[in-house]
C-alpha positions as a printed NumPy array, in Angstrom:
array([[  0.   ,   0.   ,   0.   ],
       [  1.354,   3.428,  -0.922],
       [  1.983,   5.937,   1.86 ],
       [  1.814,   9.736,   1.876],
       [  5.071,  11.68 ,   1.713],
       [  6.217,  15.31 ,   1.82 ],
       [  7.641,  17.485,  -0.953],
       [  9.582,  20.169,   0.918],
       [ 10.977,  23.435,  -0.466],
       [ 14.165,  24.25 ,   1.42 ],
       [ 15.436,  27.795,   0.868],
       [ 19.14 ,  28.572,   1.223],
       [ 20.702,  32.004,   1.167],
       [ 24.048,  32.072,  -0.646],
       [ 26.34 ,  34.931,  -1.63 ],
       [ 24.814,  34.807,  -5.138],
       [ 21.255,  34.953,  -3.787],
       [ 18.595,  32.565,  -2.506],
       [ 18.182,  29.121,  -4.025],
       [ 15.354,  26.654,  -3.448],
       [ 16.097,  22.953,  -3.113],
       [ 13.336,  20.38 ,  -3.311],
       [ 13.368,  17.443,  -0.912],
       [ 11.211,  14.33 ,  -1.066],
       [ 10.716,  13.13 ,   2.514],
       [  8.828,   9.965,   3.377],
       [  9.699,   9.876,   7.081],
       [  8.285,  12.334,   9.653],
       [ 11.39 ,  12.013,  11.859],
       [ 13.582,  13.185,   8.962],
       [ 11.205,  16.092,   8.349],
       [ 11.484,  17.081,  12.009],
       [ 15.286,  17.224,  11.722],
       [ 14.915,  19.9  ,   9.038],
       [ 12.286,  21.739,  11.092],
       [ 14.585,  21.85 ,  14.114],
       [ 17.483,  23.448,  12.228],
       [ 16.268,  26.699,  10.667],
       [ 18.878,  29.43 ,  10.412],
       [ 19.067,  32.855,   8.806],
       [ 20.677,  31.09 ,   5.836],
       [ 18.4  ,  28.011,   5.502],
       [ 14.689,  27.537,   6.163],
       [ 11.657,  25.55 ,   5.03 ],
       [  9.818,  27.659,   2.497],
       [  6.827,  25.435,   1.709],
       [  5.551,  21.905,   2.321],
       [  3.334,  19.881,   0.   ],
       [  1.624,  16.644,   1.003],
       [  1.768,  14.009,  -1.72 ],
       [ -1.052,  11.58 ,  -0.992],
       [ -2.01 ,   8.323,  -2.724],
       [ -5.435,   8.004,  -4.314],
       [ -6.788,   5.601,  -1.693],
       [ -6.119,   8.238,   1.009],
       [ -7.317,  11.366,  -0.801],
       [-10.339,   9.634,  -2.366],
       [ -9.552,  10.525,  -5.992],
       [ -7.979,   7.26 ,  -7.101],
       [ -4.78 ,   9.075,  -8.132],
       [ -1.856,  10.802,  -6.436],
       [ -2.388,  14.436,  -5.376],
       [  0.045,  17.136,  -4.315],
       [ -1.532,  19.713,  -1.986],
       [ -0.124,  22.451,   0.226],
       [  0.153,  21.294,   3.834],
       [ -0.9  ,  23.804,   6.476],
       [ -0.598,  21.604,   9.563],
       [  0.8  ,  18.225,  10.582],
       [ -0.091,  16.72 ,  13.955],
       [  1.081,  13.521,  15.615],
       [ -1.516,  11.575,  17.607],
       [ -0.027,   9.021,  20.008],
       [ -2.308,   6.491,  21.695],
       [ -1.267,   3.245,  23.364],
       [  2.052,   3.297,  21.497],
       [  0.445,   3.818,  18.078],
       [  1.377,   6.878,  16.051],
       [ -1.115,   8.414,  13.677],
       [ -0.624,  11.608,  11.694],
       [ -3.206,  14.22 ,  10.804],
       [ -2.394,  16.157,   7.613],
       [ -4.483,  19.334,   7.357],
       [ -4.764,  20.78 ,   3.847],
       [ -7.33 ,  23.448,   4.666],
       [ -9.835,  23.943,   7.509],
       [-12.297,  21.569,   5.795],
       [ -9.862,  18.957,   4.468],
       [ -7.778,  16.557,   6.548],
       [ -6.182,  13.164,   5.909],
       [ -5.307,  10.741,   8.712],
       [ -2.637,   8.053,   8.287],
       [ -2.222,   5.303,   9.245],
       [ -5.843,   4.437,   9.839],
       [ -6.501,   2.247,  12.89 ],
       [ -9.598,   0.144,  13.464],
       [-10.187,   1.556,  16.954],
       [-10.476,   5.186,  17.969],
       [ -7.888,   6.685,  20.34 ],
       [ -8.985,   6.531,  23.989],
       [ -6.739,   9.15 ,  25.599],
       [ -4.414,  10.392,  22.881],
       [ -1.414,  12.658,  23.274],
       [ -1.463,  15.244,  20.486],
       [  1.676,  17.042,  19.327],
       [  1.97 ,  19.699,  16.634],
       [  4.776,  18.756,  14.246],
       [  4.417,  21.518,  11.646],
       [  2.275,  24.555,  11.051],
       [  2.552,  26.841,   8.039],
       [  1.518,  29.718,  10.322],
       [  4.684,  29.374,  12.406],
       [  7.066,  29.182,   9.454]])
């Protein structure tokens, strides 16, 4: 089964000007390493969620701007909530039971970038 991944625009300021590098990140822990290391010379400019058709409901891959990523931890299971806009959210992986007393942690927010 295909999994969602992130297409990240990483901006770097050089003597010649600013360049944008594109990163394809399939692991949230790797994404968090980049989030934890912003400097005046390197920062995350934009994040796109690339979601498979079974998750986004279209039957095909979609690339959409990510505005928020939240980790939901319950009984040792990690689930991620990918918010595209206030009315559109994808949750992965999907578990058969609902969280009882989850711990929720904000991983990324476009507003804080």
